[in-house]
C-alpha positions in Angstrom: -37.1 48.8 99.6 -34.7 48.6 96.6 -32.5 46.1 98.6 -35.5 43.9 99.2 -36.5 43.9 95.5 -32.9 43.1 94.5 -32.6 40.2 96.9 -36.0 38.9 95.9 -35.0 38.9 92.3 -31.7 37.2 93.1 -33.5 34.5 95.1 -36.0 33.9 92.2 -33.0 33.6 89.8 -31.4 31.1 92.1 -34.6 29.0 92.3 -34.9 29.0 88.5 -31.3 27.8 88.2 -31.7 25.1 90.8 -34.8 23.8 88.9 -33.0 23.8 85.6 -35.1 26.6 84.1 -33.0 28.5 81.5 -33.3 32.2 81.3 -31.8 32.2 77.8 -34.1 32.3 74.8 -34.4 28.9 73.1 -32.9 28.4 69.6 -35.7 28.1 67.0 -34.7 25.2 64.7 -35.8 23.0 61.8 -34.0 19.7 61.5 -33.6 18.8 57.8 -32.4 15.2 57.4 -32.0 12.1 55.3 -32.8 10.1 58.4 -32.7 6.6 57.0 -29.4 7.0 55.3 -27.0 6.2 58.2 -27.4 6.1 61.9 -25.9 9.4 63.0 -29.2 11.2 61.9 -31.2 9.3 64.5 -28.8 10.1 67.3 -28.7 13.8 66.2 -32.5 14.0 66.2 -32.8 12.3 69.6 -30.1 14.5 71.1 -31.9 17.6 69.7 -35.3 16.5 71.0 -33.9 15.8 74.4 -32.2 19.2 74.7 -35.5 21.0 75.4 -33.9 23.7 77.5 -31.8 24.8 74.5 -34.0 24.2 71.4 -37.4 25.2 70.2 -37.9 22.5 67.6 -40.3 24.0 65.0 -40.4 20.8 62.9 -38.5 18.1 61.0 -38.2 18.0 57.2 -36.7 15.0 55.4 -35.1 14.4 52.1 -33.9 11.3 50.2 -30.2 10.7 49.4 -28.4 7.9 47.5 -28.8 5.4 50.4 -31.8 4.6 52.7 -34.5 4.4 50.1 -37.0 6.9 48.7 -38.5 9.7 50.7 -41.1 7.5 52.5 -38.3 5.5 54.2 -36.6 8.6 55.5 -40.0 9.8 56.8 -40.6 6.5 58.5 -37.3 6.6 60.3 -37.7 10.1 61.5 -41.2 9.2 62.7 -39.7 6.3 64.7 -37.4 8.6 66.5 -40.1 11.1 67.3 -42.3 8.3 68.7 -39.5 6.8 70.7 -38.7 10.2 72.2 -42.4 10.6 73.1 -42.8 14.0 71.3 -45.7 13.1 69.0 -47.1 16.3 67.5 -43.8 17.8 66.3 -44.4 18.6 62.6 -42.7 16.1 60.3 -42.8 16.7 56.6 -41.6 15.1 53.4 -39.1 17.1 51.3 -37.3 16.4 48.1 -36.7 13.0 46.5 -34.8 14.4 43.6 -32.2 17.2 43.3 -32.3 21.0 43.0 -31.7 21.3 39.2 -34.5 18.8 38.5 -37.0 20.4 40.8 -36.3 24.1 40.5 -38.1 24.6 37.1 -41.3 23.1 38.6 -41.6 25.3 41.7 -44.6 27.1 40.1 -46.6 23.9 40.5 -48.4 23.2 43.7 -47.3 19.6 43.7 -43.6 20.0 43.0 -41.3 17.3 44.5 -40.7 18.2 48.1 -43.4 20.9 48.3 -44.5 20.0 51.9 -41.1 20.4 53.4 -40.0 23.3 51.3 -43.2 25.3 52.0 -42.8 24.5 55.7 -39.3 26.0 55.8 -40.7 29.1 54.1 -43.6 29.4 56.5 -41.5 29.0 59.6 -38.8 31.4 58.4 -41.4 34.1 57.8 -42.9 33.5 61.2 -39.7 34.3 63.1 -39.7 37.6 64.9 -36.6 39.4 66.1 -34.0 36.8 65.2 -33.3 34.0 62.8 -34.5 30.5 62.3 -31.7 27.9 62.4 -32.1 25.4 59.6 -29.9 22.5 60.7 -29.4 20.6 57.5 -27.6 17.2 57.9 -28.2 15.8 54.5 -28.3 17.3 51.0 -29.2 21.0 50.7 -32.0 20.5 48.3 -34.9 21.5 50.5 -33.2 24.7 51.7 -32.1 25.8 48.2 -35.6 25.2 46.9 -37.1 27.2 49.7 -34.8 30.2 49.0 -35.4 29.9 45.2 -39.1 29.9 45.7 -39.1 32.8 48.2 -35.8 34.8 48.3 -37.2 37.0 51.0 -36.5 34.3 53.6 -32.7 34.6 53.2 -32.5 37.3 55.8 -34.6 35.2 58.3 -32.5 32.0 58.2 -29.2 30.9 59.7 -28.2 27.8 57.7 -26.0 25.3 59.6 -25.0 22.4 57.2 -23.2 19.2 58.1 -21.4 18.6 54.9 -18.2 18.7 52.8 -14.6 17.8 53.4 -13.6 21.4 52.7 -11.0 22.3 51.6 -10.7 18.7 50.1 -13.2 17.4 47.6 -15.8 14.7 48.2 -18.3 14.0 51.0 -21.7 12.2 50.8 -24.1 15.1 51.6 -22.3 17.4 49.2 -22.2 15.0 46.3 -25.9 14.2 46.6 -26.7 17.7 45.3 -23.7 20.0 44.6 -25.9 22.4 42.6 -28.0 23.2 45.7 -24.9 24.0 47.7 -23.4 26.2 45.0 -26.8 28.0 44.7 -26.8 28.8 48.4 -23.2 29.9 48.4 -24.1 32.6 45.9 -27.0 34.0 48.0 -26.7 36.1 51.1 -28.0 33.5 53.5 -26.1 33.1 56.7 -24.2 29.9 56.0 -22.1 27.8 58.4 -20.4 24.6 57.3 -19.8 21.9 59.9 -17.0 19.9 58.2 -16.9 16.1 57.9 -13.3 15.4 56.6 -13.3 11.6 56.4 -10.3 10.0 58.1 -9.0 13.3 59.6 -9.0 14.4 63.2 -10.2 17.9 62.3 -13.8 17.1 61.2 -16.9 15.5 62.6 -15.6 12.2 61.3 -13.5 12.2 64.5 -16.6 12.5 66.8 -17.1 8.8 67.3 -19.7 6.7 69.2 -17.7 3.6 70.2 -19.7 0.4 70.2 -18.6 -0.6 73.7 -19.8 2.7 75.1 -23.1 2.6 73.3 -23.8 -0.9 74.5 -22.9 0.0 78.1 -24.4 3.5 78.4 -27.5 3.6 76.1 -29.8 0.7 77.2 -33.0 2.0 78.7 -32.1 5.7 78.0 -34.7 8.2 77.1 -38.5 8.3 77.9 -40.3 5.0 77.9 -43.2 4.9 75.6 -46.4 2.9 76.1 -46.7 1.5 72.6 -43.6 -0.2 71.2 -42.1 1.1 68.0 -40.9 -1.2 65.2 -37.3 -0.4 64.3 -35.9 -0.6 60.8 -34.3 -4.0 61.5 -37.5 -5.7 62.5 -37.4 -5.5 66.3 -39.7 -3.4 68.6 -38.5 -0.8 71.1 -39.9 1.3 73.9 -37.1 3.8 74.3 -34.5 5.5 72.0 -31.6 4.1 74.0 -32.5 0.5 73.2 -32.9 1.4 69.5 -29.5 3.1 69.6 -28.0 -0.2 70.8 -29.7 -2.1 68.0 -28.5 0.4 65.4 -24.9 -0.1 66.5 -25.4 -3.9 66.7 -26.6 -4.0 63.1 -24.1 -1.7 61.5 -20.6 -2.2 60.2 -17.9 -0.6 62.3 -15.8 2.0 60.6 -13.3 2.6 63.3 -10.8 1.0 65.7 -11.9 0.4 68.4 -15.2 -0.5 66.8 -17.6 2.4 66.4 -19.2 4.9 64.0 -18.8 8.6 63.6 -21.8 10.6 64.8 -21.3 13.4 62.3 -24.8 14.8 62.5 -25.0 14.7 66.3 -21.8 16.9 66.4 -23.6 19.5 64.2 -26.4 19.7 66.8 -23.8 20.0 69.6 -22.0 23.0 68.1 -25.3 24.8 67.6 -25.9 24.2 71.3 -22.4 25.3 72.2 -20.3 26.9 69.5 -17.2 26.7 71.8 -17.1 22.9 71.1 -15.4 23.7 67.7 -13.0 26.2 66.2 -14.7 28.5 63.8 -13.2 30.6 61.0 -14.8 33.0 58.5 -13.7 32.7 54.8 -14.7 34.2 51.5 -17.3 31.8 50.1 -15.8 29.3 47.7 -17.6 27.5 44.9 -17.4 24.0 43.6 -16.5 23.4 39.9 -16.0 19.9 38.5 -16.3 18.5 42.0 -13.3 20.6 43.2 -13.3 23.6 45.5 -12.4 26.9 43.9 -11.4 29.6 46.2 -12.7 33.2 45.6 -10.4 35.3 47.8 -12.0 38.6 46.7 -15.6 37.4 47.4 -17.2 39.7 49.9 -19.8 37.1 50.7 -18.4 34.9 53.6 -19.2 31.6 55.2 -18.1 30.1 58.5 -16.2 26.9 58.8 -16.4 24.6 61.9 -13.5 22.4 62.5 -11.3 20.8 65.3 -14.2 19.6 67.4 -14.1 19.1 71.2 -14.7 15.4 70.9 -14.8 14.4 74.5 -17.0 17.4 75.5 -19.5 16.6 72.8 -19.7 12.9 73.5 -19.9 13.5 77.3 -22.7 15.9 76.7 -24.5 13.4 74.5 -24.5 10.7 77.2 -25.3 13.2 79.9 -28.3 14.4 77.9 -29.5 10.9 77.5 -29.3 10.5 81.4 -30.9 13.9 82.2 -33.1 14.8 79.2 -35.6 17.6 78.9 -37.9 17.1 75.9 -38.6 19.9 73.5 -42.0 21.4 74.0 -44.7 20.2 71.6 -46.8 23.2 70.7 -50.1 23.5 69.0 -49.4 24.8 65.5 
């Protein structure tokens, strides 16, 4: 009898595997993004949405950084990607236009800058049972810092994964948009993982590049086809994300040789999916003073640093996901 039960269970497991049904619990995640800033945010969001076997996407929050316009423009771009990926119904909320130091004193008001996104992060963190909510932040850290400032109890419920910094070097766009928000979070107990950028170096996500020739060859027609065409930010209409990806690469300046653009944010999604696609080290949490890193070797509070990314594995998985996507589940909330 026991043998029959064993072989029946084994057979059911095999059937599940053959049908692509994961037995692993999905990762609950909020994607926090300045979506209209560059073009890596769009690819990161689409890649996340199309990894429905891995992620339980709770929602998307947006913020405004130096480029890409005010918060409405970032919201519109995120909405385009959601529609092109055919997952309408995923919560999408506006976060901060301004920065942490400006907004923090106003948190007692119901209408503070970024209240929708910030309150959503708090609500979702509190709803997590038996684990942590991954907040995957690929822009400035304003929304997350405000959420923790408003309700410090959520610190123990969040795993913060941030695409940002050239650590240990100074600079980097996401960081410089709101250094105070990063410093604030570095001095809390929130679980904090930094996915490094490192412009011009092979050890950061700047080396995870989508080459123009590959995008133009591999991306046309990829992703679900939607019935109602979506207007892209450059004035053309599209019915799938793959065609919009091609347009984004056609319209952009190329940063690399051969021509291409780093997909920084997509790499951050990838290492949440598979942490083995980067080297990870744990260090005492530093702090930034006068735009320079200051090490604190005696600091008991630690952070994780992601570096030396498996570039080929990440890019191969991105294209493979576009070919064999499984959309995240849209749940009634």
